[in-house]
N, C-alpha and C positions, 0 to 999 in steps of 0.2 A: 505587524504588515498586512494590512488593512488593504487590499484592492479594492474590495467590493465599491469603494465609495469612486473608482475609475469607470464603473459604469460595467464591468463582467460579471455577469453573474452565473453564466454557465464554468461548467468546472473544465471543460476543456479549453475553453479559450485563453484563461492564464491558468497553469496548472502548478501553481507556488506551494501550497499546501504540501502537494507530495513529495516537492523538490527539498523544500523546506524541513520537511520529516526526516527524509535521508541525511539533509548533512546533520542534523542536530543527533539519531543516531550513530553513525557515524564518529562522530563526538562523544559518544558514550553519553548522550542526554535523550534518553528515553519519554521523562517526565516531559520533555518540550514535546518530542515529537508525537505522543501517542494522539493528542487531542489532535494535529494536526493533520494526521492521516486519518484517525476517524472522521475529522471533518471531509475532507476531502472524496472519504469513500460513501460518507453520507450523502452528500451534495449526488455523489456520479451513481450512485445507486436512486436517488430520486430521476435522474437526469433520463435515464432509462438508456443512453446509449451503451452497447454492448463493448464496443474499443474503448470509451471513456472507462467503464467499470474496469475495463483489463486495465488497461494503463494505472487505476487509483490502486487496484488490488497489493502488486510489489510490493509501494511502500509500506501497507498496513503488517504482510506478509514480516516484511523486513523488522518494523518495528515492535513487533510481536514475538515473534522468536517460538524455539520449541515446537511442538506439535500443532498447536492454531495458528502459528506463522506459515509453516510447510501446507497446510490446508489452504490458507489464503494464495499461496504462491501456486498452487493447483489449479484454482478456481480460476487466477489469471490464465494462468495455461490455457484449460477447456473454453476460457471466454477468448482469448485473442487465438486462436488457433485456426479459427474459420473467418478472422476479422479482419489482423493485419498480421501479416510476416514479419513486420521492422519491428514490430510494437512486441509481438511475443520473444522477438529476439532479445531485446533492449530487456524486458523481464527475470529474463531465463538468465542476463548478466548480472542484475543484481541480485540473485539467490541466495541462499544459504552460504554458499564456499565464500561470500564477501564477509560477513561477520565471526566472531569468534565462534569455533566449533561449539563450547559447553552452550553458548543458548539457543545451539539448534536441536541438543535432546530434547524428547518429548517432557515435557511437567508429568509428575507423578498426576495421574487423575485428570490430565488434560482431555478436556472434549468443547465440542460444540464450537460457538462464534467464538471470537476474544474481546474480551471486556470493551477496549478501548476502541477497537478499530472495526467492529459491526453493526 
């Protein structure tokens, strides 16, 4: 999945990493999803646009699950509520109710940024 060779250097031009991460997570393959979501989030933070960041956070939140995932989803909501109502609705639509309920229970001792997505 190397679309960088197509000349797209901004994460908002072709948001394939977040979409691919969501597909992998839906299929139960978080080992493939985590690096894609993490790379997308890293690029979005470096790009510095709130809308791009807000669109990137939900994929990481869904991949991460538990308390850390909820923190990332909360950050997405706070980022998008003033930037893009449409993207806010999308972020809310892929929230924790889409995954298995057990994944969204806080992990014992969970805190801080998730290792794979921050």
